[in-house]
C-alpha positions in Angstrom: 5.4 34.6 11.4 6.2 31.5 9.5 7.0 32.2 5.9 6.6 28.5 4.9 3.9 26.1 6.1 3.6 22.5 5.0 0.8 20.2 6.0 1.6 16.5 5.7 -1.5 14.3 5.0 -2.0 10.7 4.1 -4.4 8.5 2.1 -4.5 5.9 4.8 -3.6 5.3 8.5 -0.3 3.7 9.2 1.6 5.2 6.3 4.4 6.8 8.4 3.0 10.3 8.5 4.3 11.1 11.9 7.8 10.0 11.2 7.9 11.8 7.9 6.5 15.1 9.3 9.0 15.2 12.2 11.9 14.0 10.0 11.2 16.9 7.6 11.3 19.1 10.6 14.7 17.7 11.5 16.0 18.4 8.0 14.8 22.0 8.3 16.3 22.4 11.7 19.6 21.1 10.3 19.4 24.1 7.9 19.4 26.4 11.0 15.7 27.1 10.7 13.5 27.6 13.7 10.8 24.9 13.3 7.3 24.7 14.7 4.9 21.8 14.7 1.2 21.4 15.1 -1.3 18.5 14.8 -4.7 20.3 14.7 -6.7 17.1 15.2 -5.5 14.6 17.8 -6.5 11.2 16.6 -4.1 8.7 18.3 -5.9 8.7 21.7 -5.6 6.1 24.4 -9.1 6.6 25.8 -12.4 6.8 24.1 -13.2 10.2 25.5 -9.8 11.6 24.6 -8.6 12.3 28.1 -5.2 11.0 27.2 -3.8 13.1 24.4 -2.2 12.1 21.2 1.5 11.1 21.7 2.7 12.5 18.3 2.9 16.1 19.4 4.9 15.2 22.4 7.4 13.3 20.3 7.7 16.2 17.9 8.3 18.6 20.8 11.0 16.4 22.1 12.9 15.9 18.8 12.4 19.3 17.3 13.4 20.9 20.6 10.7 23.7 20.8 8.5 25.0 23.5 4.7 24.7 23.2 1.8 23.6 25.2 -0.2 20.5 24.3 -3.4 22.5 23.8 -1.6 24.7 21.3 -0.1 21.9 19.3 -3.3 19.8 19.4 -6.3 22.1 19.8 -9.0 19.5 18.8 -9.1 16.2 20.5 -10.8 14.1 17.8 -12.1 11.3 20.0 -15.1 9.0 19.3 -17.0 10.9 22.0 -16.2 14.2 20.2 -17.4 12.8 16.9 -20.7 11.7 18.5 -21.2 15.1 20.0 -20.4 16.8 16.7 -22.9 14.7 14.8 -25.5 15.7 17.4 -24.7 19.4 16.8 -22.8 19.9 20.0 -19.6 21.2 18.3 -19.3 24.5 16.5 -17.3 24.3 13.4 -16.6 28.1 13.3 -15.3 28.0 16.9 -13.1 25.1 16.1 -11.7 26.8 13.1 -11.0 29.9 15.2 -9.1 27.8 17.8 -6.9 26.2 15.1 -6.1 29.5 13.5 -5.4 31.2 16.8 -3.0 28.5 18.0 -1.4 28.2 14.6 -0.7 31.9 14.7 0.9 31.7 18.2 3.1 28.8 17.2 4.1 30.3 13.9 5.1 33.6 15.4 8.5 32.3 16.4 9.1 29.8 13.6 10.8 30.1 10.2 8.9 27.1 9.1 5.8 25.3 10.3 5.0 21.6 9.9 1.4 20.5 10.4 0.6 16.8 10.7 -2.8 15.7 9.4 -5.0 13.7 11.6 -6.0 10.2 10.5 -6.5 10.5 6.7 -7.1 13.3 4.3 -10.8 13.3 4.9 -10.8 12.9 8.7 -12.6 15.9 10.3 -15.1 16.5 7.6 -18.1 16.6 10.0 -16.7 19.8 11.5 -15.1 21.3 8.4 -11.6 20.3 9.6 -10.4 18.0 6.9 -6.7 18.3 6.1 -7.6 20.3 3.0 -9.8 22.6 5.1 -7.0 23.2 7.6 -4.5 23.9 4.7 -6.9 26.5 3.5 -7.4 28.1 6.9 -3.6 28.5 7.6 -2.5 29.0 4.0 -0.4 25.8 3.9 1.0 23.7 1.0 0.2 20.0 1.2 2.4 17.0 0.9 0.4 13.8 0.2 1.8 10.5 1.6 0.7 7.5 -0.3 1.4 3.8 -0.5 1.9 1.9 -3.8 1.3 -1.7 -4.7 -0.2 -1.5 -8.2 -1.5 1.1 -10.7 -5.0 0.9 -9.2 -3.6 2.9 -6.2 -3.3 6.0 -8.5 -7.1 6.4 -8.3 -6.8 7.5 -4.7 -3.8 9.7 -5.4 -5.6 11.6 -8.1 -8.7 11.9 -5.9 -6.5 13.4 -3.2 -4.9 15.9 -5.6 -8.4 17.0 -6.6 -9.4 17.4 -3.0 -6.3 19.4 -2.0 -6.3 21.5 -5.2 -3.4 21.8 -7.6 -2.5 25.3 -6.2 -1.8 23.9 -2.7 -0.2 20.6 -3.7 3.5 20.5 -2.9 3.7 17.0 -4.3 3.2 13.3 -3.6 5.7 11.1 -1.6 5.3 7.4 -1.8 6.3 5.5 1.4 7.0 1.9 2.4 7.1 0.8 -1.2 7.9 -3.0 -1.6 10.8 -4.0 -3.8 8.3 -5.9 -6.1 6.4 -2.6 -6.8 9.4 -0.3 -7.3 9.9 -0.8 -11.0 6.3 -0.3 -11.8 6.2 2.8 -9.7 9.2 4.4 -11.3 8.6 3.3 -14.9 4.9 3.7 -15.2 3.2 5.5 -12.2 5.6 8.4 -11.8 5.5 9.4 -15.5 1.7 9.0 -15.5 1.4 11.4 -12.5 3.9 13.9 -13.8 2.1 14.1 -17.2 -0.9 15.3 -15.1 1.2 17.9 -13.3 1.4 15.9 -10.1 5.0 16.2 -8.8 6.3 13.0 -7.3 8.9 14.0 -4.7 10.2 10.6 -3.7 9.6 6.9 -3.1 10.8 5.5 0.3 11.5 1.8 0.2 9.8 -0.5 2.7 12.0 -1.0 5.7 10.9 -3.9 7.9 11.8 -2.4 11.2 9.6 0.6 10.4 6.8 -1.5 8.8 6.1 -3.7 11.8 6.8 -4.4 15.5 8.6 -7.3 17.0 6.7 -10.0 18.8 8.3 -8.9 22.0 7.3 -5.3 21.6 3.8 -6.3 20.7 3.5 -8.5 23.7 4.7 -5.7 26.0 2.1 -3.3 24.5 -0.7 -5.8 24.9 0.3 -6.6 28.5 0.6 -10.2 27.4 2.4 -13.2 29.0 4.8 -15.1 26.8 4.2 -18.8 27.2 7.0 -20.2 25.1 10.8 -20.1 25.0 10.7 -19.3 21.3 12.5 -16.1 20.2 10.4 -12.9 20.1 12.4 -10.8 17.7 10.5 -11.6 14.5 8.4 -8.9 13.1 4.6 -8.7 12.9 3.0 -6.5 10.2 -0.5 -7.9 10.0 -3.1 -10.1 11.7 -5.2 -13.1 10.9 -8.2 -13.9 13.1 -8.7 -17.6 13.7 -12.5 -17.8 13.9 -13.1 -20.4 11.3 -12.7 -24.2 11.0 -9.2 -25.7 11.0 -9.2 -26.5 7.3 -10.3 -23.1 6.2 -7.9 -21.5 8.7 -4.9 -23.4 7.3 -5.7 -22.3 3.7 -6.1 -18.7 4.9 -2.9 -18.7 7.1 -0.8 -20.0 4.2 -1.6 -16.9 2.2 -0.2 -14.5 4.7 3.3 -13.5 5.9 4.8 -11.8 8.9 1.5 -12.3 10.6 0.2 -12.9 14.1 -2.8 -15.2 14.5 -5.3 -14.0 17.1 -7.7 -16.7 18.3 -9.2 -18.0 21.5 -7.0 -19.9 23.9 -9.5 -22.8 23.7 -9.2 -23.2 19.9 -6.5 -25.9 19.7 -7.6 -26.8 16.2 -6.9 -23.3 14.9 -3.7 -23.0 16.9 -2.4 -26.2 15.3 -3.3 -25.0 11.8 -1.5 -21.7 12.4 1.6 -23.5 13.5 1.7 -25.3 10.1 1.7 -22.1 8.1 5.1 -20.6 7.3 4.1 -17.0 7.4 2.8 -17.0 11.0 5.3 -15.5 13.4 3.2 -15.5 16.5 0.1 -16.8 18.2 -2.0 -14.4 20.3 -4.4 -16.3 22.5 -7.3 -14.4 24.0 -9.6 -14.8 27.0 -6.9 -15.9 29.4 -7.3 -19.6 28.3 -4.0 -21.4 28.3 -3.3 -23.7 25.3 -2.6 -27.4 25.7 0.9 -28.6 26.5 0.9 -30.2 23.0 0.4 -26.9 21.3 3.0 -25.2 23.4 5.5 -27.9 22.6 4.8 -27.8 18.9 5.2 -24.0 19.0 8.5 -24.2 20.7 9.7 -26.8 18.3 8.8 -24.6 15.3 10.2 -21.4 17.1 6.8 -19.6 17.1 6.1 -17.7 20.3 2.7 -17.9 22.0 1.5 -14.9 24.0 -1.6 -15.0 26.2 -3.9 -12.0 26.9 -6.8 -11.7 29.3 -8.9 -9.5 27.0 -11.5 -10.9 24.5 -10.7 -11.3 20.9 -12.4 -8.1 19.6 -10.7 -5.9 22.1 -7.3 -7.6 21.4 -7.7 -7.1 17.7 -8.4 -3.4 18.1 -5.5 -2.8 20.4 -3.1 -5.0 18.4 -4.0 -3.2 15.1 -3.4 0.1 16.8 0.1 -1.0 17.8 1.1 -2.5 14.5 -0.5 0.2 12.3 2.1 2.7 13.6 4.9 0.2 13.2 8.1 1.7 14.6 7.4 5.1 13.2 6.6 6.8 16.5 9.9 6.7 18.4 13.1 8.7 18.2 15.1 6.0 16.5 12.5 5.5 13.8 12.2 9.2 13.1 15.9 9.5 12.7 16.0 6.5 10.4 13.2 8.2 8.4 15.3 11.4 8.2 18.1 9.4 6.5 15.7 7.6 4.2 14.2 11.0 3.1 17.7 12.2 2.4 18.5 9.2 0.3 15.2 8.6 -1.6 13.3 12.0 -1.7 13.9 15.5 -3.0 14.0 17.1 0.4 14.7 20.5 -1.0 11.6 20.4 -3.2 9.5 19.1 -0.3 10.7 22.0 1.8 9.7 24.4 -1.0 13.1 25.4 -2.3 12.5 27.4 -5.4 8.8 27.4 -5.0 
């Protein structure tokens, strides 16, 4: 049976939870410990009914080199259909808890240390009593809270998470993807503030662009898009702007963003032209299968901004693109290994793993 279990939860989606969880497992494995992994709630599903399982456990199984079946690592497929059924009373919370506890016991039997990855955010699963805090209670795990930090207002959510988890289960807080502009305030003000309230801060990982976003080329591949320009596709996309307004309003909006892709209809040449005038736009994603005018394509190539064309409608494209970018490059082997190095450089890995606890 595992003598140390850590559940990694997050305050928001897209905060690097998968990479951090598996990277911590790699650190433990480097200490010659037998490592187990579990993600009780599968939330990264490719189909609405959850027939395609979450990819995170498969990546963990590959990198941590352990044998386990998918239904053990991910006993609850938390799809939109499952949520609808649960709300209608068609899911039994006690039965789900029993499944989680049974599979955890099986996985932990051969492990020196177990890592559990939370599903979605800290509160995901509340409708069936399977929030990350609930799961930690069921399997007697300590909890590492992953948080972002832009300004002191973000500490409201951190303190609320601590209250939810409970001080007795809190291993600590790890800040991830912290921008250079926020680092001084975090170290000089936020960390002392939290530690005065007995909230251990176990590290602050700087924002690394190749982990924070995806390249235009990777995004186009994931969307099944056709690239219409000869412009380079190696710039990064970290966020989206939707071009659904008039050209003047669009230009003002686009000028306030950076490392963005603009998603708009292929027939909106006014919005496309406005987007090409904004310095922070790295890509145009045109929906509905409508090809832009040759003038727009020419202007894009002159400015080095790639245009990609998808057949799907704007709403579907937004949903899929946000899913791709929200994970950044945190869900592939190279990204996990990069995170392993970042943890070693910028976090107290020993404390996270419970040394001296």
